[in-house]
C-alpha positions as CSV (number, residue, x, y, z in Angstrom):
1,A,10.3,-2.8,-10.2
2,D,6.5,-3.4,-10.2
3,D,4.3,-0.6,-11.2
4,F,1.5,0.3,-8.7
5,D,-1.2,1.0,-11.4
6,T,-0.5,-2.2,-13.3
7,T,-0.3,-4.4,-10.1
8,F,-3.7,-3.1,-8.9
9,G,-5.4,-2.6,-12.3
10,V,-6.0,1.1,-11.7
11,D,-4.9,4.3,-13.4
12,L,-4.1,6.7,-10.5
13,F,-0.5,8.0,-11.1
14,D,1.0,9.9,-14.0
15,P,3.8,9.5,-14.1
16,D,3.6,5.9,-12.9
17,I,5.1,5.0,-9.5
18,T,6.6,1.7,-8.3
19,L,5.3,-0.3,-5.4
20,G,8.4,0.8,-3.5
21,E,7.5,4.5,-4.1
22,A,3.9,3.8,-3.2
23,A,5.0,2.4,0.2
24,W,6.8,5.7,1.0
25,A,4.2,8.0,-0.5
26,R,3.0,10.7,2.0
27,G,-0.2,12.5,2.1
28,G,-3.8,11.6,1.6
29,Q,-6.2,10.5,-1.1
30,E,-4.3,8.6,-3.8
31,N,-1.1,8.5,-1.9
32,K,-2.8,7.1,1.2
33,L,-4.5,4.5,-1.0
34,A,-1.2,3.6,-2.6
35,R,0.7,3.4,0.7
36,H,-1.9,1.3,2.5
37,G,-2.7,-0.8,-0.6
38,T,0.9,-1.7,-1.0
39,A,1.3,-2.6,2.7
40,A,-1.9,-4.7,2.5
41,L,-0.6,-6.5,-0.6
42,L,2.7,-7.4,1.1
43,N,0.8,-8.6,4.2
44,A,-1.5,-10.7,2.0
45,V,1.2,-12.5,0.1
46,H,3.6,-13.1,3.1
47,G,3.5,-16.7,4.3
48,R,4.0,-15.8,8.0
49,V,1.4,-13.1,8.2
50,E,-2.1,-14.0,9.1
51,Y,-3.8,-11.1,7.3
52,R,-7.5,-10.7,7.2
53,Y,-7.7,-10.1,3.4
54,T,-6.6,-12.2,0.4
55,V,-4.6,-10.7,-2.5
56,S,-7.8,-10.6,-4.6
57,E,-9.6,-8.8,-1.8
58,V,-6.8,-6.2,-1.4
59,I,-6.8,-5.6,-5.2
60,A,-10.6,-5.1,-5.2
61,M,-10.4,-2.7,-2.2
62,V,-7.7,-0.6,-4.0
63,Q,-9.8,-0.6,-7.2
64,A,-12.8,0.6,-5.1
65,G,-10.7,3.3,-3.4
66,D,-11.2,1.9,0.1
67,A,-8.1,3.3,1.8
68,G,-9.7,3.5,5.2
69,A,-10.4,-0.2,5.6
70,L,-6.9,-1.0,4.4
71,A,-5.4,1.5,6.8
72,D,-7.4,0.0,9.7
73,A,-6.4,-3.6,8.8
74,N,-2.7,-2.6,8.5
75,E,-2.6,-0.9,11.8
76,E,-4.5,-3.3,14.0
77,F,-1.6,-5.6,14.9
78,D,2.0,-5.5,15.8
79,C,4.7,-6.7,13.4
80,P,4.3,-10.5,13.3
81,L,7.9,-10.8,12.1
82,G,9.4,-9.2,15.2
83,G,10.2,-5.9,13.5
84,T,10.2,-2.5,15.0
85,P,8.2,0.5,13.9
86,A,9.3,1.8,10.5
87,N,11.6,4.8,10.5
88,P,11.6,6.4,7.1
89,G,14.6,8.6,8.1
90,S,15.6,10.9,5.2
91,R,14.1,8.6,2.6
92,S,11.2,10.2,0.8
93,A,9.2,9.6,-2.4
94,S,6.9,12.2,-3.8
95,A,4.0,10.6,-5.6
96,G,1.4,12.7,-7.2
97,G,-2.0,11.5,-8.1
98,K,-3.7,12.3,-11.4
99,K,-5.9,15.3,-11.3
């Protein structure tokens, strides 16, 4: 599994978390950045998603800590793949940022 910090060139989580764990991270600050950064990266690399940012731009935004812009971009359109709203059910990942 790909490590969030390595993928984005940051040092936010100790212990490290995977991109999958980042996608399910709850809470604000580092967890919000991880969650929205991972979603933005997936949108940017997907061939059928017309996303406003490139992979390089997403990485730069995560490195700059710009969770707000990523969240706005991720929430501005419906699922282009015909999906339904995510339902995390009982699945949870607790990710804690470095202090």
